[in-house]
Backbone as CSV, one residue per row, in Angstrom:
resi,resn,N_x,N_y,N_z,CA_x,CA_y,CA_z,C_x,C_y,C_z
1,MET,6.353,18.803,-62.438,6.168,18.051,-60.996,7.127,18.886,-60.211
2,ARG,8.461,19.194,-60.679,8.678,19.839,-59.394,8.975,21.340,-58.940
3,GLY,7.899,21.815,-60.241,7.470,23.095,-59.166,6.416,22.920,-58.380
4,LEU,5.805,22.123,-58.755,4.389,22.105,-57.791,5.100,21.668,-56.511
5,ARG,5.747,20.532,-56.648,6.450,19.830,-54.893,7.125,21.268,-54.167
6,LYS,7.715,22.386,-54.907,8.248,23.681,-54.362,7.435,24.535,-53.887
7,TYR,6.306,24.654,-54.533,5.191,25.365,-54.174,4.553,24.725,-53.157
8,PHE,4.296,23.405,-52.956,3.524,22.793,-51.956,4.188,22.798,-50.607
9,ALA,6.077,22.982,-50.900,6.664,23.487,-49.641,6.398,24.403,-49.299
10,PHE,6.669,25.577,-50.177,6.493,26.957,-49.589,5.122,27.296,-49.073
11,TYR,4.280,26.705,-49.725,2.771,27.051,-48.799,2.672,26.324,-47.916
12,ASN,3.353,25.127,-47.173,2.536,24.357,-46.280,3.753,24.917,-45.010
13,ALA,5.388,25.365,-45.178,5.961,25.515,-44.319,6.627,27.105,-44.513
14,GLU,6.451,27.740,-45.146,6.493,29.148,-44.916,5.760,30.314,-45.162
15,CYS,4.510,30.025,-45.855,3.168,30.922,-46.253,2.304,30.568,-44.661
16,PRO,2.120,31.840,-44.137,1.252,31.659,-42.836,-0.196,32.245,-43.253
17,HIS,-1.236,31.740,-42.965,-1.901,31.559,-43.526,-3.153,32.498,-42.834
18,GLN,-4.598,32.947,-42.607,-4.856,33.920,-41.729,-6.082,32.473,-40.921
19,ALA,-6.574,31.868,-41.760,-7.571,31.127,-41.004,-7.157,30.305,-40.313
20,LEU,-5.632,30.296,-39.855,-4.485,29.239,-38.900,-4.202,30.630,-38.190
21,GLY,-4.784,31.787,-37.708,-4.120,32.369,-36.871,-2.689,32.583,-37.618
22,TYR,-2.243,33.205,-38.570,-1.354,33.798,-39.497,-0.163,32.555,-38.543
23,ARG,-0.578,31.081,-38.686,0.863,30.149,-38.187,0.358,29.502,-39.580
24,THR,1.433,28.743,-39.902,1.368,27.755,-41.320,1.374,26.731,-40.647
25,PRO,0.674,26.317,-41.995,0.382,24.640,-42.065,1.052,23.481,-40.952
26,GLU,1.782,24.033,-41.774,3.099,22.755,-41.156,3.956,23.570,-39.383
27,LEU,3.470,23.925,-39.113,3.437,24.829,-37.258,2.609,23.934,-36.917
28,VAL,0.982,24.412,-37.389,-0.578,23.459,-36.850,-0.053,22.232,-36.789
29,HIS,0.054,21.420,-37.903,0.314,20.044,-37.856,1.309,19.330,-36.601
30,ARG,2.206,20.229,-36.702,3.346,19.737,-35.659,2.991,19.463,-34.261
31,SER,2.080,21.279,-34.072,2.048,21.197,-32.884,0.663,20.844,-31.892
32,GLY,-0.268,19.859,-33.017,-1.302,19.278,-32.954,-2.306,20.238,-32.253
33,ASN,-2.511,21.668,-32.269,-3.095,22.666,-31.959,-3.452,23.369,-33.239
34,GLY,-4.778,22.395,-33.714,-5.567,23.084,-35.097,-6.331,24.484,-34.732
35,GLY,-6.616,24.951,-35.719,-7.642,26.424,-35.264,-8.978,26.377,-34.698
36,GLY,-8.986,25.171,-34.011,-10.659,25.261,-33.032,-11.335,24.642,-34.130
37,ALA,-10.759,24.003,-34.670,-11.795,22.589,-35.352,-12.050,21.462,-34.080
38,VAL,-13.216,20.699,-34.437,-13.494,20.006,-33.310,-14.170,18.336,-34.167
39,ILE,-13.708,17.292,-33.386,-13.902,16.198,-34.272,-15.075,15.096,-33.248
40,ALA,-16.100,15.703,-33.867,-17.503,15.054,-32.663,-17.098,13.278,-33.140
41,ASP,-17.741,12.711,-31.735,-18.056,11.184,-32.278,-19.376,11.240,-32.555
42,THR,-19.227,10.635,-33.856,-20.684,10.321,-34.213,-21.588,9.228,-34.018
43,SER,-20.778,8.366,-33.129,-20.845,6.969,-32.976,-21.813,6.310,-31.473
44,ALA,-22.065,7.551,-31.051,-22.696,7.616,-29.781,-24.159,6.955,-30.093
45,ARG,-24.860,5.663,-29.236,-26.128,5.037,-29.992,-27.129,6.401,-29.057
46,GLN,-28.322,6.249,-29.757,-29.565,7.049,-29.833,-29.548,7.350,-28.251
47,GLY,-30.331,8.726,-28.549,-30.932,9.329,-26.997,-29.330,9.372,-25.645
48,GLU,-27.619,8.730,-26.622,-26.713,9.303,-25.328,-26.003,10.803,-26.006
49,ALA,-25.930,11.835,-25.180,-25.193,12.854,-25.507,-23.586,12.299,-26.414
50,MET,-23.512,13.231,-26.824,-22.601,13.060,-28.175,-21.417,13.904,-27.744
51,GLN,-20.081,12.839,-27.644,-18.955,13.216,-26.961,-18.396,13.854,-27.795
52,PHE,-17.658,15.344,-27.413,-16.577,15.676,-28.324,-14.903,15.765,-27.966
53,ILE,-14.289,15.298,-29.112,-12.978,14.631,-28.395,-11.766,15.823,-29.346
């Protein structure tokens, strides 16, 4: 279990990811600025335009 914990710490804090613009997951998470992902408001009533937040 200790080995996995060390690996996850490395993977999230030290290893840059191509999909995140060569930033670490930790940096992206702390900045609140993801890789362009959009969360759609799916609770809109039928006929109303969906808002992206």
